[in-house]
Backbone bond lengths (Angstrom), bond angles and torsions (degrees), N, CA, C in turn:
res aa  C-N    CA-C-N  psi(-1)  N-CA   C-N-CA  omega(-1)  CA-C   N-CA-C  phi
1 X - - - 1.510 - - 1.473 108.84 -
2 X 1.263 114.32 141.27 1.478 120.82 -179.22 1.535 110.58 -82.15
3 X 1.356 114.21 139.10 1.426 118.08 173.04 1.533 110.37 -73.26
4 X 1.279 116.45 166.63 1.459 123.03 178.93 1.586 111.02 -56.91
5 X 1.311 115.14 -44.78 1.435 117.41 -178.15 1.586 108.63 -64.32
6 X 1.334 115.97 -42.57 1.464 116.08 -178.66 1.555 111.78 -65.16
7 X 1.285 119.42 -28.61 1.458 121.53 174.23 1.497 111.03 -65.46
8 X 1.347 114.90 -44.73 1.428 119.34 -179.27 1.560 106.74 -62.25
9 X 1.242 118.59 -42.96 1.505 122.67 178.55 1.569 109.27 -61.49
10 X 1.260 116.54 -39.90 1.456 120.19 176.27 1.521 111.22 -59.29
11 X 1.318 114.62 -43.01 1.516 117.28 179.05 1.524 111.35 -62.34
12 X 1.316 114.18 -40.01 1.541 117.11 176.38 1.498 113.72 -62.86
13 X 1.268 114.24 -36.03 1.496 119.56 179.14 1.520 110.63 -68.30
14 X 1.303 121.55 -44.24 1.401 122.86 -171.41 1.562 110.33 -90.74
15 X 1.301 118.09 -4.84 1.515 123.37 -176.55 1.580 111.21 -78.61
16 X 1.298 115.28 59.23 1.404 118.45 174.64 1.587 105.12 -141.32
17 X 1.288 120.18 135.19 1.478 121.00 -178.49 1.542 114.18 -52.41
18 X 1.339 117.76 -42.26 1.455 119.32 -178.67 1.470 111.59 -68.47
19 X 1.371 117.60 -38.84 1.400 124.23 -178.48 1.596 110.31 -67.10
20 X 1.305 114.62 -40.32 1.500 118.94 175.66 1.625 107.93 -60.02
21 X 1.275 116.92 -42.74 1.494 118.95 -179.43 1.519 110.50 -66.98
22 X 1.327 116.88 -41.87 1.432 122.61 177.81 1.633 107.05 -57.39
23 X 1.315 115.20 -51.32 1.489 119.11 -179.57 1.494 112.81 -61.70
24 X 1.323 117.71 -38.86 1.428 120.84 175.00 1.515 112.45 -56.69
25 X 1.321 113.21 -44.71 1.484 119.84 -179.77 1.563 108.78 -64.93
26 X 1.369 116.45 -44.37 1.479 118.82 -179.73 1.505 111.73 -67.00
27 X 1.330 119.04 -25.49 1.429 121.72 177.33 1.538 110.19 -61.33
28 X 1.351 118.78 -28.79 1.387 123.98 -178.46 1.532 111.77 -89.03
29 X 1.361 117.37 -5.99 1.517 118.53 176.58 1.520 110.26 143.73
30 X 1.260 112.78 -179.37 1.526 120.24 -176.54 1.442 110.80 -72.24
31 X 1.416 115.23 141.19 1.474 120.56 179.45 1.510 108.49 -140.50
32 X 1.308 117.80 155.38 1.421 124.68 178.64 1.556 105.96 -109.02
33 X 1.395 117.31 165.97 1.400 122.90 -174.90 1.536 110.69 -56.53
34 X 1.215 121.91 -38.54 1.459 123.90 -177.45 1.522 110.29 -63.56
35 X 1.350 115.56 -35.46 1.520 117.72 177.51 1.521 108.14 -60.76
36 X 1.362 116.46 -44.01 1.478 117.76 -179.00 1.530 112.19 -66.49
37 X 1.335 117.58 -39.99 1.447 122.10 178.31 1.531 112.50 -55.30
38 X 1.366 113.76 -45.49 1.443 117.96 178.74 1.530 112.52 -68.42
39 X 1.304 117.52 -43.16 1.391 125.44 -177.75 1.456 116.18 -63.29
40 X 1.436 110.20 -50.31 1.520 119.43 -176.53 1.570 112.95 -86.22
41 X 1.323 116.66 -18.33 1.401 120.00 -173.82 1.534 116.29 65.38
42 X 1.333 117.35 33.19 1.479 121.01 -176.27 1.683 103.14 -122.91
43 X 1.314 108.77 168.97 1.465 117.24 -175.05 1.571 108.23 -69.63
44 X 1.331 115.45 161.21 1.503 121.91 171.81 1.427 113.20 -66.45
45 X 1.377 125.83 -38.10 1.337 118.68 174.59 1.524 114.08 -67.22
46 X 1.265 123.64 -34.71 1.415 127.63 175.25 1.504 111.50 -59.72
47 X 1.411 115.37 -50.63 1.439 119.78 173.50 1.509 115.23 -52.28
48 X 1.384 109.43 -49.08 1.527 115.15 -178.08 1.502 111.07 -63.65
49 X 1.327 121.58 -32.46 1.440 122.57 -179.85 1.532 108.08 -63.72
50 X 1.346 117.67 -49.16 1.427 122.75 178.59 1.501 111.72 -57.28
51 X 1.334 116.34 -47.09 1.403 122.54 -178.53 1.544 111.11 -61.41
52 X 1.318 115.09 -40.88 1.451 120.27 -177.93 1.532 110.67 -66.48
53 X 1.358 121.54 -41.12 1.392 124.22 172.84 1.514 114.27 -55.68
54 X 1.280 115.24 -51.28 1.414 122.26 -179.53 1.530 112.59 -61.93
55 X 1.343 116.06 -39.52 1.451 122.34 -179.31 1.563 108.79 -67.76
56 X 1.329 115.26 -39.27 1.543 118.85 -177.76 1.525 110.01 -61.94
57 X 1.340 114.14 -33.08 1.509 117.13 179.12 1.471 116.24 -92.32
58 X 1.360 115.78 8.85 1.485 119.78 176.60 1.441 117.36 78.26
59 X 1.341 119.41 12.29 1.494 124.47 -178.04 1.465 107.68 -75.74
60 X 1.308 119.95 -43.59 1.505 127.08 179.63 1.486 110.04 -128.68
61 X 1.390 111.67 168.05 1.500 117.38 175.46 1.579 102.34 -148.09
62 X 1.341 113.33 177.08 1.500 117.59 175.68 1.489 108.85 -144.07
63 X 1.329 113.40 171.58 1.467 125.92 171.90 1.514 104.24 -134.98
64 X 1.348 112.98 153.27 1.464 119.69 174.86 1.522 115.21 -94.46
65 X 1.306 115.85 127.30 1.472 120.23 174.80 1.537 106.12 -124.35
66 X 1.253 114.45 101.32 1.463 118.75 -177.28 1.505 109.15 70.22
67 X 1.395 111.35 -119.96 1.489 117.86 174.29 1.459 114.98 -92.24
68 X 1.366 118.29 -6.39 1.408 123.93 -173.20 1.480 111.63 -91.58
69 X 1.342 118.75 146.13 1.421 123.76 166.11 1.583 106.40 -104.83
70 X 1.259 117.82 118.66 1.398 124.55 -175.23 1.551 107.64 -103.11
71 X 1.394 115.63 116.06 1.435 121.60 -172.23 1.484 108.89 -95.78
72 X 1.307 117.62 149.38 1.410 129.44 176.88 1.501 117.07 -147.42
73 X 1.312 116.30 154.24 1.534 118.62 175.58 1.412 112.44 -66.98
74 X 1.391 115.07 138.99 1.462 119.58 177.42 1.531 113.05 -115.54
75 X 1.354 114.00 -35.52 1.469 119.18 -177.92 1.504 112.46 -88.41
76 X 1.303 117.90 119.42 1.451 121.86 -171.93 1.521 114.56 -69.05
77 X 1.303 121.14 -8.19 1.495 124.09 -178.48 1.557 108.43 -83.13
78 X 1.302 117.59 -20.69 1.508 118.91 -173.18 1.512 112.84 -60.43
79 X 1.338 124.83 -45.44 1.478 119.47 176.68 1.561 111.53 -55.68
80 X 1.322 116.79 -39.16 1.497 120.23 -179.19 1.478 108.43 -65.32
81 X 1.339 120.39 -42.32 1.478 125.30 -177.70 1.533 106.30 -63.46
82 X 1.337 119.91 -45.83 1.443 121.34 -177.91 1.560 111.01 -65.68
83 X 1.346 114.27 -39.29 1.480 116.01 175.28 1.532 112.03 -60.71
84 X 1.268 117.64 -46.44 1.499 118.11 179.15 1.475 111.80 -62.84
85 X 1.370 121.37 -39.78 1.401 123.99 -179.17 1.569 113.09 -63.05
86 X 1.402 113.29 -38.34 1.415 121.80 -178.25 1.545 112.29 -81.53
87 X 1.243 122.74 -16.92 1.487 127.47 -171.73 1.517 104.84 -65.49
88 X 1.392 113.48 137.69 1.487 121.69 170.17 1.479 109.63 -92.61
89 X 1.293 118.10 126.11 1.411 124.64 177.25 1.589 106.35 -101.00
90 X 1.384 114.37 136.14 1.470 117.85 -174.50 1.472 115.55 -66.67
91 X 1.391 118.98 -38.29 1.400 121.01 -171.90 1.523 108.84 -161.01
92 X 1.289 119.03 174.91 1.412 124.23 172.26 1.502 110.71 -72.46
93 X 1.350 115.10 164.76 1.434 119.63 175.53 1.579 106.37 -71.36
94 X 1.376 115.28 151.84 1.522 115.55 -178.56 1.467 110.65 -72.56
95 X 1.320 115.90 153.50 1.452 122.67 176.59 1.557 107.13 -72.80
96 X 1.328 115.42 150.49 1.530 119.46 -179.40 1.556 106.99 -69.22
97 X 1.325 110.85 155.24 1.499 117.19 177.87 1.482 113.72 -76.74
98 X 1.330 118.42 -25.89 1.469 123.09 177.09 1.553 108.02 -160.09
99 X 1.269 112.17 172.19 1.501 118.63 176.01 1.552 110.77 -63.02
100 X 1.306 115.16 123.26 1.513 116.72 -175.58 1.586 109.79 -68.46
101 X 1.335 118.94 -15.80 1.455 117.85 -173.45 1.572 107.42 -91.89
102 X 1.356 116.30 -49.80 1.406 120.45 -174.47 1.528 114.11 -90.30
103 X 1.355 113.32 -22.86 1.482 120.62 -178.57 1.533 110.19 59.99
104 X 1.310 121.46 29.19 1.436 125.84 178.80 1.465 110.44 -109.08
105 X 1.288 121.65 140.77 1.489 124.59 170.68 1.437 117.72 66.96
106 X 1.280 113.60 -178.91 1.504 123.35 -179.46 1.555 108.68 -102.51
107 X 1.210 117.61 156.03 1.431 124.82 176.62 1.536 104.65 -63.10
108 X 1.384 116.02 126.12 1.387 117.91 -174.71 1.518 119.47 -81.05
109 X 1.274 119.04 103.53 1.491 121.03 179.72 1.467 118.52 64.15
110 X 1.340 111.59 -152.71 1.488 120.33 -173.74 1.482 111.54 -75.05
111 X 1.306 113.55 155.55 1.488 119.32 172.40 1.584 110.57 -77.68
112 X 1.311 112.11 146.73 1.451 115.09 176.08 1.555 110.31 -73.14
113 X 1.322 116.19 152.13 1.503 118.47 -176.80 1.484 106.72 -116.73
């Protein structure tokens, strides 16, 4: 089981648009570097750099099949993280009716954004 600090580090590692796309692809099955090159439209060294970072932190791993490195998800939390990121939320949380400390008055106006 991951500690809280390790989970925060995991979020830092995957918090890149290309890495999220790579992880989404891996959630559907094993892929090799050329699959990502074609899908993402980026160079092989760039793909390899992102894969290396995620592998270093135990998010993904690979096996060798001939000349290909076949990558797969290793960390079971990743599908849940992707699901949360992709989820549409209907609205913001409602404003409080009053100050929770003083319990006086109404919440004044609009929330800051």
